[in-house]
C-alpha positions, 0 to 999 in steps of 0.5 A, a space after each residue: 025671938 028678941 031683936 038684936 042690935 050691932 052698933 059700930 059706935 060702941 067699938 073704937 075704930 079709925 073710921 069712926 063708923 056709925 053703922 047700926 044694924 038691928 033685927 033678928 039675930 039670924 039676920 043681924 049676925 051675918 050682915 055684921 060679920 060681912 060689914 066687919 070684913 068689908 068696911 073694917 078689913 077684918 079677916 073672917 075667923 071663928 074668933 071674929 064671929 064669936 066677938 061679933 056675936 058677943 057684941 050683939 045687944 037686945 034692942 
């Protein structure tokens, strides 16, 4: 499996978040979703999950 990266710097936000998460997709995806909910106030929806999965890049 290839490592994936979720990088908040790639997406504009009021908080100017600089968090980057990397690892296997199965590790990164749930942490990135939880971060979006806790730190950015997003609701946990299928649309959010799909968007975050789509933003993951190969390391």
